[in-house]
N, C-alpha and C positions, 0 to 999 in steps of 0.2 A: 604773384601768389598763384595764379591759375597755371602758370608754366610749371611751378614746383608741384602742384597737386597732380598734374598730368604726368609729370615724371615719375612720381611715387607711384601712381596707378600703373604705369607702363611697366615699372620694375616688378611690382606685385603680380601683374599678369604673366610676365615672363618667367618669374620664379614659380609660380603655381603650375604652369604648363610642363615644367621640367621634372616635377616631382612624381608624375605618374608613370613615366617610362623608365625602362632600364637603360642606364648610361654606362658604356664600357670604361674601364680603368683608364684607358688612354684618352678620355675626353669624348664629347660628342662627335660622331662622325657624319660625314655628309651621306644622306641616304642614297642608296644604290637602286638603280632600276631593276637589277637582278633580284633583288629581295621580292619583288612582285607583292609587297605588302606583308610578308610573313616575318619580317623583322628588319627594319629599315636600318638599324645601328649594327647589324651584323655584316661581316664580310663574306659575300657569297661567291663560290667558284662560278665560273662561266660555263664550263663544259665538264663532262664526266671525266675526260682524260685529265684535265687540269685539277679536279678535285682529287683523283687517285694520286697524282703527283704531290699535292700539298699534304695529302694524309701521309704518304710515305716519308716525304722530307721533314715533316714536323712531328711525326710519330703520334698522330691523333686519329681516332676513328672518324669515318665519314658517315654522315646521315644524309641519304638521298630521299627527297621528299617529292613524290609524283602528284600532281593535281592538274585541275583544269579551272581556268578563269571563270567559266560559266556553269560549273557544277555547284549546286546548292550545298552538298556535303563537304566540298572542298572550302567553300566560302565559310561555312559555319566552323570548321576546324581552324581555318586561318584566323579568324576573330579571336578565338580562345588562345591559340597559339602565339600570335603576336602580342597579347595583352599579358601573358604570364611572364612576370619579371624573373622568377627562378629559372624557368626553362630558357629564356632568353640569355641569362648570365651564363648558364651551363654550356649552351651552344657557342657562345662567344669565347669562352675560356678554354673549353675541352674538345671542341669538335670542328671538323671541316664540314661545311654545309653547302648543299647543292639542291636547288628546287628546279623540277623539270615539267614543263607543260607538254612534252612529247616523249615518246618512248625511246630507249636507247637501243642500239643493236646487240648490246650484252644481254643475252637471254637469262643469266643468272640473276638479274635485277627484277625478273618477273616469274619466280619459281612457281607461283600457283595462279598465274594469269595477270592480265594487264587491266587493272581497275584503279580508280582514284577515289579518295585520297589513299596513298600507300607510302609507307615509310620503311626503307630498308637501311640497314647498317652494314658498312664495309669496314674491315679493320685495315691498318697500314700495310699488312702483307697482301692486300687486294684480295682478301677472302670475304665473299658475302656471308654475313652471319644469319644463316637461315633460322638458326636457334634462338634468335631474338625477335619475337613476333607479338602481335596483339591478342585480343581475346576471341576473335572470331574463328571458327573452324573452316568456314567457307571462304573467308578472305583473310588469310593469316597475318597479313601486314597492314591491314586497314586500322584506322583509328577514327573515332568519333569525338566531338568535343568533350563528352563525359569520360573519355579515356585519357586525358592529359596526365593524370597521376600515374597511370600504367605506363605512358610514353616515358615520363621521367625516370621511373624505376627501370625501364628498359635502357635508357640512356646511361644510367648508373652501372647497370650490368655490361654495357658495351665498354665503359672505361675500366671496370674490373677485369674483364676479359683482356684488355690490352695490357694490363700490368702483370696479369698471371701468365699470360701465354708468350709474351714477347720478351 
């Protein structure tokens, strides 16, 4: 009797823990260390060059996320970013994603300076989309936790530009 009750309890705990997170269509994926907590179920590119290749070959826009592990602004955005199921689903299905804790040698990825958190979109033709930006004039590609809806609109814009321009 006790074994049956424990089994039922274990099943219930397991089921309840899976309802809170976005799970890709292909099923639960093994978390990658490349996610750095920004979306463990997403497939993250390892390098900028690899991300550009995937973007071009899969005809998907690339979203490059610059952050620092010890930055409180990055940590606050990461919490909201990783818990938003709609955002995670859109990234999984429609984007190539790369997160970087270091700057690249490509100066196009820092059009208005090197600050974090910063999110830049690149289309499959390897064009940095400087026209897709956040709400701040002094940090055009910065997003705060309260800007997640704007980020989702910008992601939709990146997808629409992809369809209309290519």
